Each structure stands twice: as structure tokens, then as C-alpha cells.
C-alpha positions as CSV (number, residue, x, y, z in Angstrom):
1,M,-146.2,46.8,29.6
2,G,-148.6,44.4,26.9
3,S,-146.9,44.7,23.2
4,K,-149.4,45.9,20.7
5,P,-149.3,43.2,17.5
6,N,-149.2,45.0,15.0
7,D,-150.7,44.1,11.4
8,Q,-148.7,42.4,9.4
9,E,-148.9,40.2,12.4
10,T,-151.5,39.6,12.2
11,A,-152.5,38.9,8.8
12,L,-150.2,36.8,8.8
13,R,-152.4,33.5,9.1
14,F,-153.4,29.9,7.2
15,V,-156.6,28.9,6.6
16,K,-157.3,24.9,5.1
17,L,-159.9,24.4,2.2
18,A,-162.2,23.4,4.4
19,E,-162.3,26.7,6.4
20,L,-161.6,28.8,3.2
21,C,-165.3,27.0,2.4
22,N,-167.1,27.6,5.2
23,R,-165.5,31.7,5.2
24,L,-167.5,31.8,1.5
25,G,-170.6,29.2,1.6
26,I,-168.9,27.1,-1.1
27,S,-168.5,24.2,-2.1
28,R,-164.9,22.0,-2.6
29,S,-166.2,21.4,-6.1
30,E,-166.7,25.6,-6.1
31,A,-163.1,26.0,-4.9
32,F,-161.3,24.6,-7.6
33,R,-163.3,25.7,-9.9
34,R,-162.6,29.1,-9.0
35,I,-159.3,28.5,-7.8
36,H,-158.7,27.3,-11.8
37,S,-160.2,30.0,-13.2
38,A,-160.8,32.8,-11.0
39,P,-157.3,35.8,-11.3
40,N,-158.6,37.0,-8.1
41,F,-158.9,33.9,-5.6
42,P,-156.9,33.1,-3.0
43,K,-153.3,31.0,-4.8
44,P,-152.8,27.9,-3.0
45,I,-149.7,27.5,-0.7
46,R,-147.8,24.3,-0.8
47,M,-146.4,23.3,2.8
48,G,-145.6,20.1,2.1
49,A,-146.4,17.0,0.3
50,R,-149.9,16.7,1.2
51,C,-150.7,19.9,3.0
52,V,-152.0,23.3,1.0
53,V,-153.1,26.4,2.7
54,Y,-154.4,29.6,2.1
55,S,-153.9,32.6,3.2
56,S,-156.3,33.9,5.3
57,G,-155.8,37.8,4.0
58,E,-155.9,36.9,0.6
59,V,-159.5,35.4,1.2
60,D,-160.8,39.0,3.4
61,D,-159.7,40.4,0.2
62,Y,-161.6,38.6,-2.1
63,Q,-164.6,39.3,0.6
64,N,-163.7,42.6,0.0
65,G,-163.5,42.7,-3.4
66,L,-167.5,40.1,-4.3
67,I,-168.8,43.2,-1.6
68,A,-167.5,46.1,-4.2
69,Q,-168.6,44.2,-6.9
70,R,-172.2,43.7,-5.8
71,D,-172.2,47.2,-4.7
72,A,-171.2,48.7,-7.8
73,K,-174.1,47.2,-9.3
74,A,-176.5,47.9,-7.4
75,V,-175.5,51.5,-7.7
76,A,-175.1,51.7,-11.5
77,P,-178.3,53.2,-13.7
């Protein structure tokens, strides 16, 4: 009688800045630049006075958006 987790349960995962940078292949400095300038970059979530995390789902969406931009440029004449 195993229960299958629904999509909402699996999507609710947080990552710290180091993992965000690792997944995107960018430096901390570049991450902070994008936080302040890129409208679709994952927004920080403050968990406490000194703890900031990012939604793993938003990181996935950002990565998929970058791939879609690349693919759209490849198709354009």
C-alpha cells in the first residue's frame, strides 16, 4: 500500500544559493546580478534572519526558459 506523492509535494523543495549557482553554472556574483536584473530569475525566499533559499521548481522553470530561448533563436531565420 505505497502512496504515490502528488506533483505539489514533489515540487516543494528549496535550494540554497550554492546549489542554485551549481545547477545554473554561474558564480555567486552573477546570481546576485540576475536576482536584481532578470525578471524571470528565481526570487529569494527568506526563511529566517540569515537563511535565504530558492524554489527548486522556479530554478527548473528558469532553466527551461533558457532552453526555450536557445531553441527559438535556432529556428529563427
